[in-house]
C-alpha positions, 0 to 999 in steps of 0.5 A: 473282202478288199477284192469285193470292194474294188470290184464294186467300185469298178462296176459303179464307175462303169455304170456311171460312165454308161449312164452319162454317155446315154444321157448325153447322146439321147437327151442332150444330143451330144457326141464326142465328134461327128466328123467323117475323119474321126477314128473313134466313130468313123462319122457314125455319131448319132449327132450327124442326123440331128445336124443334117436336120438342123441344117435343112431347117435353117436353109429353108428359113434362109431361102426365104430372105430377100438376100442370101449368100453361100460361102465356101469354108475349108477346115470344118471337121465337127459340130463345134466347127459348125457352131463357131462358123454360124455364131461368127456369121450371125454376129455380123450386123445385117446377117439374120441367120446362118447355117453351115454344112460339113458335107458341103464345106460351106455356110449360108447366110440370110440377110435383110440388108446387103453385107459386103462379101469381104466382111463375111469372109473375114468373120469366118477367118477370125473364127479360125477357118478359111473362107473361099468363094461367095455366091448368091 
């Protein structure tokens, strides 16, 4: 009797975890990580493709702006890193849209008015990453 109850609880827990994982992966587009260096998924998370697609769409929009810059960024390893860098750049007055790429280890910004390169670098540093050369 007790063994049946314990077995039922274990089955329910495994089922709940599986349903939660499926929901997060397919409906919310979340994953534990998306880094190439991740030991649990070896960079094969389902989020990687959606990140690449989102980056491409943002880059197309950025290239339409009269002023755009590319900034080398060191230290990004996952989708949370991308989010932090993009949000830090988009908080700068004058920056309209930003995008970041794990593969390229860089960020792009689209601006309607010119923003000093040091301001862009400082925003990335405050987000916790190392900013390199600014081109464009």
